[in-house]
Phi, psi and omega in degrees: 000315181297325180291321180297322180296318180295321177300317181295321179298318178298317181296323179293321180294321182294320177300312185294320180292325178295319177298314180301315183295320179298317173304315182297325181286329183285323188303316177299326182289322177294319178294318180296319180296322179296317180298321179297312179299315181298319177299316178297319175302315178299318177299321181289320180296318178300317182291320178297316183296317181296319181295320178292324181292324182287338185284341179269005179081359184268346187266348183274175179290142180278120177243124181266127181296150180298140178078000180287151178275167178294339181274359177094031180247145167274132185258137178224127178110181184283142182293334182262014178303142185290338181241130176257117183247115179264129177234121178254126181211165176229133186286356172263346186289118183292328177293328173296323176296319180294317180300317178301313178300325184278319193244343188298324179299314180291322178298318179301317177297317180294324174294313180299327182280351180086012181277321187242136164254112183275131173243104185262130180246099177277105181267170182215056180262357182256020177303329180294342181266011183241028172056039176088354182274357180053047182300318182300319180291315181296318176294315179298320177304315179297317181296316181293325178297316183292319179301325183284323192243340178212062189300338179293341183258005186300306181301320182293322180288319178300315177298321182293323179295320179283331177293332182247029189295131178282170179278146172297145180091349178257175187284350178082181179289147176286164175299324180292326179286321176300314176306314180297317179300316180301316182295316180294336178279358182091012180287130181302150182300322184294334177278319176304322183297339180264359176307316183296343179289341174055044185301322191257010180297319173301320180293319179296318179298312179298318182294321178297315179295319181296324182294316182286325175299330180277358179113359179288129185248350178180177180233146003280148169239131180232136181233136177246114183050047176086350182255131181299132176273122187253004180281195181282117181265356190246009176231131179297134174124302184303316180292321176300315179295323177294324181290314180297322175299324181292339179285340184078014181255000183293000000 
């Protein structure tokens, strides 16, 4: 009996040692598997973060459009014009649409006459009002691309975007519709074709921030030779009269 007990004890110890050895072999495999899973999760997170960063226009290279000012404006007209007219607008802003309908025709005439040098600031702070489609940025990118590559069509495209302005809170015009309006405004096809590249979105984001850092509180904001115009922006006439007065020829 005593011998059998000793044999059973030895067998039990061997079984326990075998189990312990097996556990010892499994643990590194489980740890390695965990590390692999964690690595995959980190790779996925990094990829998602990169994609999100690139989607808002802030992750790409900063490209400055030709003729732009250091303050983030697109320039239209003669450099030696007696009146410098700064206009800050957002293509989703309904008040900017009203301003466009009231004053853009007169501004275009004054630019053509050499009276006004227009400095246009296309901002993109109302992206939040386009149901996630970032319409302000997309519209501004189209305008800036045209200013850079087909400046003669800048005013026509800007007018077309306001003539077809979407309502706040809705998704805005599609990229295809923006392209169609650009084509109708006379923008060359090779320029329209680069809209989807979103080349100027980082510049638009920087210019928008710079405008508000400099004291702009809303759109439209208009300045004549550096002084804010506080008159009626939504009726044709008052702005034109102020511009003429600024030339000193009234």
